[in-house]
C-alpha positions in Angstrom: 85.0 80.8 97.5 88.4 82.7 98.8 89.6 79.3 100.7 89.2 76.8 97.3 91.3 79.8 95.7 93.8 79.6 98.0 94.2 76.1 97.9 94.1 76.1 94.0 97.0 78.6 93.5 98.9 76.9 96.5 99.0 73.6 94.9 100.2 75.6 91.5 103.0 76.6 93.9 103.5 73.6 95.2 103.5 71.3 92.0 106.1 74.0 90.1 108.2 73.8 93.3 107.7 69.7 93.0 108.5 70.2 89.8 111.8 72.9 89.8 113.2 70.4 92.9 112.9 66.8 90.5 114.5 69.0 87.5 117.7 69.8 90.2 117.6 66.1 90.9 117.8 64.8 87.3 120.5 67.2 86.3 122.5 68.2 89.7 124.6 65.2 90.2 127.1 67.2 92.6 125.2 66.9 95.9 127.0 70.6 97.4 125.5 71.9 94.1 122.3 70.5 94.7 122.0 71.8 98.3 122.8 75.6 96.5 120.3 75.1 94.4 117.9 73.5 96.5 117.8 75.9 99.2 116.4 78.8 97.4 114.2 76.9 96.0 112.1 75.5 99.0 113.4 79.4 100.9 111.2 80.8 98.2 108.4 78.2 98.1 108.3 78.3 101.8 108.1 82.6 101.7 105.5 82.5 99.0 103.0 79.9 100.9 103.7 82.1 104.0 103.0 85.5 102.0 99.4 83.8 100.6 98.4 82.4 103.9 98.8 85.4 105.4 96.5 87.6 103.0 93.8 84.7 103.1 94.0 84.6 106.7 93.4 88.8 105.3 90.9 88.2 103.5 88.7 85.8 105.7 88.6 87.9 108.5 87.5 90.8 106.3 90.4 93.3 107.2 91.9 92.6 103.7 92.9 96.3 101.9 89.6 95.4 99.3 87.7 95.8 101.8 88.8 98.6 103.4 88.8 100.9 100.5 85.1 100.2 99.8 84.1 100.7 103.3 85.6 104.2 103.2 84.3 105.1 99.4 81.1 104.4 101.0 81.2 106.2 104.1 82.5 109.4 101.9 
């Protein structure tokens, strides 16, 4: 189930990033200005993707923050 949630969220982020790039292409006609606006967009997308993948991987292994808190609560 977590894989489907991860995939759904990642597809939404990818769609927004693609939409932003299409808008940037349509509005900005200078190559250098486009590069200056597209690079941060791509870097933000890559950073969000990496953070989501790391969280997904942690949750799949079972050592996420929520499971650790739950185990500690049960042991007390």
